[in-house]
N, C-alpha and C positions, 0 to 999 in steps of 0.2 A: 504494500500500500504506500502511496506517495504522500509525504508531508513536506511542503516547501517552506524552507526557513528564510530564504532571501526575499526581500520585498520587491516584487515586480508588479507592474501595472498590467492588468488584463487588457488586451487589445479590444477596441470597440468597432474596428472596421474603417475608422476615419484616418488611421495612420497610413502613410505612404506604403509601408511594407505589407499592409493587410487590406488595402482598399479593394483589391480584386477578389479576395478570398471569401467564400460564403461561410462565415464563421458559424452560422446556425447548422452547418452540415458536417462539422469536424469533431463532433461528439465531445466537446469541451476540452480537447487536448491543449487549447490555449488558455483555458479558464482555470485559475488557481483553486477554485472551489470544487472542481471535479476530481473525484478520486480515480487514481490510476495505479497500476501495479507495474513493477519492473519484471523483465523477462530476458532470458538468453534464448532467443527464438531462432537463431541461425545454427545450422548443423552442417558439418562437412559431409558431402555426398559419398565419398569413398576414402580409402586409405590415402594419407598424405605422402608426398614424395620426401625423400631424404633432404633434410635441411629446412623443412617447413613444419611448423607446429601451429595448432589451434587449441587454445586453452582459455580458461576463465581466470580472471585476475581481479583482486580487490581494487575498487575504483581509487582508493587512497594511494595505491601503488602506481597508478597510471593517470597522472595529472594531465588534463588537456593541454596541448601545446598551442592552441589557437584561441582567440577571444571570440565572443559572440554577444549580440544584443537581441537574439531571437528568443522569445519567451519559451517556446517548446524545447529548444536545445538547453536553455537554462534550467528548465524543470528536470530534464533528463540528468544533467550534471549534478543537481542538488539531490536527486532522488535515488539514482541507481547506485547500488552498492557493489555490484559485480559487473565486470566488463569482459566481453569476448575479445580475445587478442589473437589475430592471425599474424604470424611472424615468418617472413622469408629471410633466411640467413644471408650473410654477406657472400658475394660471389656465386650464389646458387642460381642456376638457370633451370627453369621448369618448363619442359616442352609442352605438356598438356595443361589445359585450364584447371585452376583450383576452384571448385564449385561449392558455394555455400547456399543452402536452401532454407527458406523460412518455414518453420513449423506452424501449421494452421492453428491459431489460438482462439478462433471463434470471435465473438462480438465483445469480449471484455477488453476495455481500454488498457493499453500497455505502453511502457517506455523501454527503449533498448539502446544500448551504446556498444559500438564495436570499434576497435582500433586495428588498422592494418599497417604493419611496418615492413617496408621493403629495404633489406640491408644493402650496404654499399656494393655497387656493381652487380647486383642481382638482376635477373630478368624473369618476369612472370606475367601471367594473366589471371585475374580473379573475376569470377562471375558470381553475382548475387541474384538468386531467383526468388521472386516474391509471387506466390500464388495463394489461392484460397481466400477465406474471409479473415479480416483483421481490422482492429482500430489501433493504429501504430504511430507512436511518436518515436522517431529514430535519429540517432547521430552516428555517422561513420566518419572517423577521422583517419586520414591516410597519410602516412609519413614516408617520404622517399629520401633515403640517405644518399650522399654524393655518388653520382654515376649510376644510380639505379634506373631501371626501365620497367614501368608497370602499366599494364592495360587493365582498366577497371570497367567492368560491364555490369550494369544493374538493370534487371528486367522486371518491370511492373506488369505482371500478367494476372492481376488480382481478379477475384470474383466481383460481380456487379455491386455488392454492398460494401466493399472494403473502403477504408479511410486510411490514408498514408500521408503523414506530415513529417518531413525529414530534411536533414542537412548532410551532404557528402562533401567534406572539406579536405583538400589535399595540400600538404606542405612539401614543396619540391626543393630538394637539396641541389647543391652545385653540380652542374653538368648532368643532372638527372632528367628523365623524360617520362611524362605522365600523359596517358591517353585514356579518355573516358568515353563510354557510350551509355547514354541513358535512354531506355526504351519504355514508354508508358502507353500501354494499349488496354489496360483493364483497371477497374476500380470505380467507385462513385466519385470520390474526391481524392486527388493526388496533388500534393504541394511539395515540391522538392527544391532544395537550394544546393545546386552543384557549384562549389566555390573553390578558389585556388589562391594560394600565396606562395611566394618564393623565398628560399633560404640561402640562395647563392647564385652567382652569375653563371651563364651558360646553360641554364635550365629552360625547359620548354613544357608547355601544356597544350594539348589538343582536346577540346571538349566537343563531343558530338551528341546529338540527340534526335530521336523521332517520337512522335506522339500521334495517336488517332483517337479522336473523341466522337462518340455518338450520343444519341438522345440523353440529355440531362447530365452527361458527365462533365466534370470540371477538372481539367489538368493544368497545373501551373508550375512553370519552371523558372526559377530566378537565379540566373547565372551571375556570378561576381568573380572577376579576375583582378587581383590586387597586385599590380606591378610595383612591388615595394623594394626591388633591387634592380641594378642596372644589367643590361645585356642579357635579357631574358625574352622569351618568345611565347606568344599565345595565338591560337586559332580556335574560333568558336563557330560551329555549324549545326543549327537545329532546324528540323523540318517537321511540319505538322499538317494533318488533314482533319477536316471536320465534316460530319454528315449527320443530320438529324436535328430535331427541334431542341433548342436550348443547350446544344453542345457548346461548350465554352472552353477555350484554351487561352492561357496567358504565358507569354514569354517576356522576361525582363533580362536584358543583357547589359550589365554594368562593368565597365573597364576603368580602373583608376590607375593612372600613371603618376607616381610620386615625383617630386622635384629631383630626387637623387637617382631616378631610374633611367639614366641615359642609355641610349642604345636599345631601347625597347622596340619590339616588332610585334604588332598585334592587329588582328582583324576579326570581326564578328559578323555573322550572317544568320538571319532567320527568314524562312519562307513558309508561308501558310497557304493551304489550298482549301477553299470553301466549296463543298460538294452539294450543298443544299441550302435552301432558305431556312431561317431560324437558327443558324449557327453563327457564333461570334468568336473571332480571334483578336486578342489584344497583343500587340507587339511593340515593345519599347526598348530600343537600343540606346545606350548612353555611353559617352566617352568623357572622362575628366582627365585633362592633361596639364601637368604642372611644369613640364620642361619641354623645350623645343628641340632638344638634342636626342631625337629618336630616329630609328630606321623607318618606321611607318606606323600609322594608326588609322583605322577606318572601320566603318560599319555599314550594313545594308539590311533592309527589312522590306519584304513584299508580302502582300496578302491579296489573293485574287481568286476568281472563279475557275472552274474546270475549263481546260483549253479545248474548245470545240473544234479547232483546226486539227489538233492531234487526233481527236475522236473521228472526225470526218476522214482523215487520211487512212486510218486503220479500217474503217467501215467500207471505204471505197475499194479496198483490197479483199473484200469478202469476209472480214472478221465481224461476227455478230456484235451488236452494240454493247451488250452486257460484258462480253469478254474483252472488247476493246477498252471499255472503262476500267476494267480490272488491270489490264496491261499498263495503262497510263499511270495508275496509282502505284503499281509495282515499280515502274520506272522511276517515279518520283522518289521513292524510298531507297531504291537499290544503291544509289550513290553512297549512302551511309551504311546501310546494312551489309553491303557487299564487302566492306572493309573489316567486318568482324572476323572473317576468315574461319568461321565456325559454321559449316554448311547445315548441320542438323538444326542449330538454333535459328539460323537465317530462314530456313524453310518453314520451321514451326511458327515463327513470328509472321511471316508472309501469309501463311494459312489463316492465322487469327485475324490479320488485317482484311483478308478476302472475306472471311465470315462476317466481320463487323460491317463491311461495306454492303454485303448482300442483305444482312439484317436491316440495315438502315434504309436500303432501297425499297424494302417490302413493308416498311412501317408508314 
């Protein structure tokens, strides 16, 4: 059971950080008066390779290395006594993905904290699979030591009633490389904060995401890249599609380049495809630059309707309209999904997207 000792103000929805979020639909995860319990709900799918461990650690022995002003993350840090720790040893190279799956906990509200540590000059891929029903407040803190290379894939394939509010924060060491893929195609409300900061020059971050919202779903991704050191690089590329009445997606892309972050190279892109009336996509890219001594900084955001020219081109070659529509959607997402290099997961996700599209078309 959670008891919060620190004095935080419960959001009202008027705050910039919460103005898009349907607070009445997140089961009180933001409300200090709501009781929640802590849980270690992630389990390793199979035996771990040599040099990799997955253990539970007392929270007092694993102090967060990043700051936060998010009330859900603050509740987690104040309330959770035990943390799940995935550790990839220094110089360890893992060929196959390390997969962590969420245990279905039903409808009881829960808080969870996980830390992933990638040792110096290690190379690995970590996949977090979220399925079933849950009301989850989550923090995942990812620490890359110098020279480490980590690909982090998080899959939100929740049941239709699931609520997921979380922060995935990476701290990237000198000459380290972090690549993330956030895929959200299930759940009632999903609000994720994929965030990055740097701990040394020569480091890079590549943040990718796709989302597909249908009737009544609310998917919100708030990306923040904190260029707090010089000579670091970031690329952000998120794509979303919406089909169905009151389908709503929110993408916020914040990049902050500090005065001391000379040599920064950054670009962020968000594209949204509206497939039906009644759907709404909010896209807000932001750049804050305190130094002119940078390699480059830019952003782009587009939201548009289905490309009828593409559809006509395929239909004119004998492809039925329904199949042509499916092919265009697959093509839209393939740019990102194809870079997972995990064929089984790619096809599973595409099949779910196909099913969601078909369901939306028949409603």
